[in-house]
C-alpha positions in Angstrom: 39.9 -4.7 -35.8 36.5 -3.0 -35.7 34.5 -3.0 -32.5 30.9 -1.8 -32.4 30.2 1.2 -30.1 27.5 1.1 -27.5 24.5 3.1 -28.7 23.9 6.3 -26.8 20.3 5.2 -26.2 21.6 2.2 -24.1 23.8 4.6 -22.1 20.9 6.9 -21.5 18.7 4.1 -20.4 21.3 2.8 -18.0 21.8 6.3 -16.5 18.1 6.8 -16.1 17.7 3.4 -14.5 20.5 4.0 -12.0 19.0 7.4 -11.2 15.6 5.8 -10.6 17.1 3.1 -8.4 18.9 5.7 -6.2 15.7 7.8 -6.0 13.6 4.8 -4.9 16.2 3.8 -2.3 16.3 7.3 -0.9 12.5 7.5 -0.9 12.0 4.2 0.9 14.4 5.2 3.7 13.8 8.9 4.0 10.0 9.1 3.6 9.1 6.8 6.5 11.8 8.5 8.7 10.5 12.1 8.2 6.9 11.0 8.6 7.4 9.2 12.0 4.6 10.3 14.3 2.2 8.6 16.8 -0.9 7.1 15.2 -3.3 5.4 17.5 -0.6 4.1 19.8 -2.2 1.6 22.2 -2.0 2.6 25.8 -3.6 1.4 29.0 -5.6 3.7 31.3 -6.4 2.9 34.9 -8.3 5.7 36.8 -11.6 6.5 38.3 -14.2 7.3 35.6 -14.1 11.1 36.0 -10.3 11.2 36.1 -10.1 8.8 33.2 -12.3 11.1 31.1 -10.1 14.0 32.0 -6.9 12.1 31.2 -8.3 11.0 27.8 -9.1 14.6 26.9 -5.6 15.6 28.0 -4.1 13.0 25.7 -6.2 14.2 22.8 -5.1 17.7 23.5 -1.4 16.8 23.6 -1.6 14.9 20.3 -5.0 14.4 18.6 -5.5 10.8 17.4 -2.1 9.8 18.7 -3.3 7.3 21.3 -5.8 4.5 21.4 -6.9 3.9 25.1 -7.6 0.5 26.6 -9.2 0.4 30.0 -7.4 -1.4 32.8 -8.9 -2.3 36.2 -5.8 -1.3 38.2 -2.1 -0.7 37.9 -1.2 -4.4 37.9 -3.6 -4.9 35.0 -2.0 -2.0 33.1 1.4 -3.5 33.7 0.2 -6.9 32.5 -1.0 -5.3 29.3 2.4 -3.7 28.7 4.4 -6.8 29.5 2.0 -8.9 27.3 2.8 -6.5 24.4 -0.9 -5.5 24.0 -0.1 -1.9 24.6 3.1 0.3 24.5 2.5 2.0 27.9 -0.1 3.1 30.4 -1.4 5.9 32.5 -2.4 5.2 36.1 -4.1 7.7 38.4 -5.0 7.2 42.0 -4.9 8.9 45.4 -1.1 9.2 45.3 -1.2 11.0 42.0 -0.6 10.0 38.4 2.0 7.6 36.9 3.0 7.0 33.4 4.2 3.5 32.5 6.6 3.1 29.5 8.4 0.2 27.9 11.6 1.3 26.2 12.2 -2.3 25.1 9.1 -2.1 22.9 10.4 1.0 21.2 12.5 3.8 22.7 10.7 6.4 20.5 7.3 5.5 22.0 8.8 5.5 25.5 10.1 9.0 24.9 6.7 10.1 23.6 5.0 8.9 26.7 7.6 10.6 28.8 6.8 13.8 27.1 3.1 13.2 27.9 4.0 12.8 31.5 5.7 16.2 31.5 2.6 17.7 29.9 0.4 16.1 32.5 2.6 17.3 35.3 2.4 20.9 34.0 -1.4 20.7 33.7 -1.7 19.2 37.3 1.0 21.4 38.7 2.6 18.3 40.3 5.3 15.9 39.0 4.1 12.7 37.3 6.2 9.6 38.0 7.5 7.7 34.9 8.2 4.0 35.4 9.9 1.8 32.7 8.3 -1.6 33.2 10.3 -3.2 30.4 13.6 -1.4 30.1 16.3 -2.0 27.5 19.6 -3.6 28.7 22.0 -1.3 30.5 24.6 -1.8 27.8 22.2 -0.5 25.1 19.8 1.8 26.9 18.7 3.6 23.7 18.3 0.5 21.5 21.0 1.6 19.1 22.7 -1.8 19.0 19.5 -3.6 18.2 18.6 -1.2 15.4 22.1 -1.7 14.0 21.5 -5.4 13.7 18.6 -4.9 11.2 20.7 -4.5 8.1 23.1 -7.5 8.8 20.0 -9.6 9.4 18.6 -8.7 6.0 21.9 -9.1 4.2 22.4 -12.5 5.8 19.3 -13.8 4.0 20.2 -12.1 0.7 23.9 -13.3 0.8 22.7 -16.8 1.6 20.4 -16.9 -1.4 23.0 -15.3 -3.8 25.8 -17.7 -2.7 23.6 -20.8 -3.1 22.3 -19.7 -6.5 25.9 -19.4 -7.7 27.5 -22.5 -6.2 24.7 -25.0 -5.5 22.5 -25.8 -8.5 20.6 -28.8 -7.0 17.3 -27.8 -5.4 17.4 -30.3 -2.5 20.9 -29.3 -1.6 19.9 -25.7 -1.8 17.2 -26.4 0.8 19.9 -27.9 3.1 22.1 -24.9 2.5 19.3 -22.5 3.4 18.4 -24.3 6.6 22.1 -24.7 7.6 22.9 -21.1 6.9 19.9 -20.0 8.9 21.0 -22.0 11.9 24.7 -20.9 11.7 23.8 -17.3 11.1 21.2 -17.3 14.0 23.7 -18.7 16.5 26.5 -16.3 15.3 24.4 -13.2 15.3 22.7 -13.8 18.7 26.0 -14.8 20.3 27.4 -11.4 19.2 24.4 -9.4 20.2 24.2 -11.0 23.6 27.9 -10.7 24.2 27.6 -7.0 23.4 24.7 -6.8 25.9 22.3 -5.7 23.2 19.7 -8.4 23.7 18.8 -10.5 26.7 16.3 -13.3 27.1 16.6 -17.0 26.3 19.5 -17.5 24.0 17.9 -20.3 21.9 14.6 -18.5 21.6 16.5 -15.6 20.1 18.5 -17.9 17.9 15.3 -19.5 16.6 13.9 -16.0 15.6 17.1 -14.9 13.8 17.5 -18.3 12.1 13.9 -18.3 10.9 14.3 -14.7 9.6 17.4 -15.6 7.5 15.7 -18.8 6.3 12.6 -16.9 5.3 14.5 -14.3 3.3 16.8 -16.7 1.6 14.1 -19.3 0.8 11.7 -16.7 -0.6 14.4 -15.3 -2.9 15.5 -18.7 -4.2 11.9 -19.7 -4.6 11.3 -16.6 -6.8 14.4 -17.4 -8.8 13.2 -20.9 -9.5 9.7 -19.7 -10.3 10.5 -16.7 -12.5 14.3 -16.5 -13.0 17.0 -14.1 -11.9 15.1 -10.8 -12.5 12.4 -11.9 -10.0 15.1 -12.8 -7.4 16.8 -9.4 -7.9 13.5 -7.6 -7.5 12.7 -9.6 -4.4 16.1 -8.8 -2.9 15.6 -5.1 -3.6 12.2 -5.2 -2.0 13.4 -6.9 1.2 16.5 -4.6 1.4 14.9 -1.3 0.6 11.2 -1.6 1.6 11.3 -4.3 4.2 14.2 -2.9 6.1 12.9 0.7 6.1 9.4 -0.4 7.2 10.6 -2.9 9.9 10.0 -0.4 12.7 13.1 -1.5 14.5 14.5 2.0 14.8 11.2 3.4 15.9 8.0 1.3 16.1 5.5 0.1 13.6 2.7 2.3 15.1 4.9 5.4 14.4 5.2 4.8 10.6 2.7 6.3 8.1 -0.7 4.7 8.2 -0.7 1.3 6.4 3.0 1.2 5.9 3.8 -0.1 9.4 1.3 -2.9 8.9 2.9 -3.7 5.5 6.3 -3.8 7.1 5.1 -6.4 9.6 4.2 -8.7 6.7 7.7 -8.7 5.3 10.6 -10.8 6.9 12.6 -7.8 8.4 9.6 -6.3 10.2 8.3 -9.7 11.4 11.8 -10.6 12.6 12.2 -7.2 14.4 9.0 -7.7 16.3 9.6 -11.3 17.2 13.1 -10.6 18.4 11.9 -7.8 20.7 9.4 -10.3 22.1 11.8 -13.1 22.8 14.6 -10.8 24.0 12.7 -8.5 26.3 9.2 -9.9 26.9 9.6 -13.6 27.5 8.1 -14.3 24.1 4.9 -12.3 24.6 3.5 -11.1 21.3 5.8 -13.3 19.2 3.1 -15.6 17.7 2.0 -13.4 14.8 5.4 -12.4 13.5 6.7 -16.0 13.8 3.8 -17.2 11.7 4.7 -14.6 9.1 8.3 -15.8 9.0 7.2 -19.4 8.9 4.9 -18.7 6.0 7.6 -17.1 4.0 10.0 -20.0 4.8 7.5 -22.7 3.9 6.4 -21.0 0.7 10.0 -20.3 -0.4 11.2 -23.8 0.4 8.2 -25.3 -1.5 9.0 -23.2 -4.6 12.6 -24.2 -4.4 11.8 -27.9 -5.0 8.8 -27.4 -7.2 9.3 -28.7 -10.7 9.4 -25.7 -13.0 9.1 -25.9 -16.8 11.8 -23.7 -18.2 11.3 -21.5 -21.2 12.8 -22.8 -24.4 15.4 -20.1 -24.5 16.6 -21.2 -21.0 17.3 -24.8 -22.3 20.8 -25.1 -23.7 20.8 -26.2 -27.3 22.0 -29.7 -28.0 25.5 -30.0 -29.3 25.4 -31.5 -32.8 27.1 -34.8 -33.1 30.3 -34.8 -35.1 30.1 -36.0 -38.7 31.7 -39.3 -39.4 35.3 -39.1 -40.7 35.7 -39.6 -44.4 39.4 -40.2 -44.2 40.5 -42.7 -46.8 37.3 -42.3 -49.0 37.3 -41.1 -52.5 
């Protein structure tokens, strides 16, 4: 029996395609990681005018362009700005000396950066500078490793939900129910584990709402793409969320530390919005969660709408009608 051989051109195209995929995956993860640096990190500054000017010059000397200073009337106002997620930290100077406010829950990398600034200020002033963490991470996860580890399962939860429903549930309305149900179950399960491990704190159901909405947003968007443009669009969307969205989420560092523009892009994708919203509900009583929740809600609504939208399939996608059997001629001449 003769079997046709695969053309070498097809093999070469497959090899080149896989090589491109691996290269893109490496680039999307490695490039933001090696280019992490402070870029206009918002910080509060409370000090008398002459001292404030000196501190601002010192900050520019430590890292030019690294900080964007917001004036605060006093220490309490600076703390309010940090706890409200308007800034990542603060500098306070008074008769008792200087103090640097950090918020490790907003991003351990930024907190470490501000701690280094405190050391530089102490060397310049020849006196120690106090560092106060006004929004610390939980004692069980002081470096935020557990929270960062939850980023990939969160993304995979949405992708797995979309893939399973596409394979097993063809009806659009039932897919909608499946997406909403999987989001709720996944949200409860993930938050229960994270809070049991001591990774996140805050109100349980607020955290569940964020994770459930994140899974729903990803799954609905992918299934909406599949209904609108077929499986290739769904696959491309999944790759974008997994590779680009995950690496630009800022969960392992902070959006302001990513290359200019890329951090903002990451916040418009479900993983980045979910990371910011979960930090807000888990550590800041929901402060700063409005914008990322609106992003997740927009992806969810758009995806769910596309899932139930009537779509005209291409002619090639419509199965050909089975011809009716010819009438039997048994007994005829």
